[in-house]
N, C-alpha and C positions, 0 to 999 in steps of 0.2 A: 576505442574503449581499451583501456589498460587493465592489467590483472596486478593486484597488490598482496602483500602476505599480513599486512597488520593496519587496523584503523587507528588514528592517533586518538588519544584521550581528549575528552572535553568537546566531541562531535555532537550535534543534536541528532537524535535517532527516532524515526518514526516506523510503525510497520503497517501496511496497507494492505488490504484484502481485495480480491477480486472473486466472487463467490459463484459456484456452481453446485449442483446437488444430484449429480447423476453418478451412479456408482459404475465403474469400469466395467462390471458383469453385465451392464445393461445393454452391450454390444455397440457396434457402430464406433466412432471417435468423439465421445462426449466432450464438453469443455472440461476445463481444469479447475479446481479452487487453489487460488495462489496468495500466499501471504509473503509479501516482499519487504524487507527491513532495508531501510535507506539511511544514511548517515550524511549530514552536511557538514563539511569542515569548515574552519575559519578560512575566509577568502572565496567561499562559495563551491569549491569542488565538491562532488558526490561520490559516494562509495556505496555500492549495493553489497551489504554485509551478510545477509542471507536469503535464501528463497525457499519457501515451503510449497510443494506443487503435488496435488494428489486428487484423485477422483474417489467421490464418496457420496452418501446419502445425507440428507439434511442433519441428522443427528451426529454423524462422523463430522460433518463441517463444524457445526457448533462446539463439539467436543474439542477440536484441533484448535479452533481460535481460543477458548478459554485455556487450555493447556498451555499454547503458545504465549499467550499474555503472562501467564505466571512464570514462565520461564524467562522472557524478556525483561519483566520486572515493571514497577509501576512508573519508571521514568520514560518508558517508552509508549508515546502515543499510539492510538490505535486507530486506523482509518477504515470505514465501513461503507460500502456504496448502498444507496437506498434507491431501490427500484420503484418505479412510480406506480401509484395505486395503494390502496388499503393493505395488501399482503406486505409490500416492501416496507411499509411505515411499522407495520405489526413486528416484522422480523429485526429491524433495527431497535425498536424499542425494548424487545425481548432481550436482544443481546446485549444492549446497554445495561439493562437491570441486572444481567448475570456477570457483567464485567465492571460491576460497583467497585470504586475505589480506583480505577483505571481512567486516565484521559481518553475518551472516545469520541471521534469525531466522524459524523455521519454526512454524507453529502448525496444529493440526487444525482443519478446518471443523466446528463443532459448533454446534447449536442452529439456530434459524430465522435467516433473513437480517434478518429485522426486528427481532429481539432482539440481534442482533450490531450492528445500526445505530443502535440507541436512544442510547447514549453520545453519538456525534457529532452525531446529531440534536438532542439537547439543546443542544450548542454552536450549533448553526445557530439554533435558537430564541431563544437568548440574544444572537444578533446577535454571536458569536465568531468566525465564519468569514468569510474573505475569499479572493478569488481574485487571483492575478496577471494582469492584462490579457493574453489570449492568444485565439488561434483557437479553442481548445478550450473556451472558456468556456460558449458557448452549448450545446453537447451536453451538458456537465456539468450546467449549470443545469437543463435540460429534463428530465435523468434524476433529479435530485435532486427536483424539483417532482412527477414522476410516481410517485415511489417511494411505497410498495410495490406499486402497481397498474399500473405502466408494463411494457412489453414488456421491457425490458433493466434490469439492476442491477449491471452489471459494475463500473461506475465507483463506485457506492455501496459495494459490497463492497471496492474497493482503499480507498476513503476510510475506511472502518470500520476495516479492518486496520491503516492508517497511524495512526489516532487512538489505536488499542489499543496500538500499539507505542509511541507517545510517552507515553502514560498510564501504560505499564508501567515505561518508562525513567525516568520522573519520581519513582518511588518509591526512597526511600533503600535503598541495598544492605544485606542482612543482614550482620551481622558473623560471620565464619568463624573458628572457633577450632580450630587443629591443633596438638595438644600437642607434637609433633616440632620445630615451628618455634620453639617457646620455649625451647629447649636452647641 
């Protein structure tokens, strides 16, 4: 993984979230909420542009997602995990309503974390991932180095989600044929 000082203009950019809702004051070593902003450059190279990482309760998490979306702007798609069951569906529905006007992509958390991380791990192995120089570089690099055997994987989860969003967005749209529109 290399470090760069600038991201070229014209990159496709998304921000993907890995959600936790435990305040640091709860004790122990709770998971982190992570919002990772990833850019795909022409030619397929990837640059991690920003990482937000914090521990907070559900209200703080929602507030951070909304504030970050406003700062990122409407051109940055937002990826949210949808935990299984009614509570996960409700959470995504509420956040999507709060983010009206933004492109929100919610996807279920299925399969193992390792399997979900394999596509972006292949890009890392191929030397196609860079980080924009910032204070969050070392914690991210440490987590990438320790995955899947490290104590935390929240940043890896957000990176895998962001990569999947960009890979999905890169596919050509299916042509839709609606006979009523042809009249």
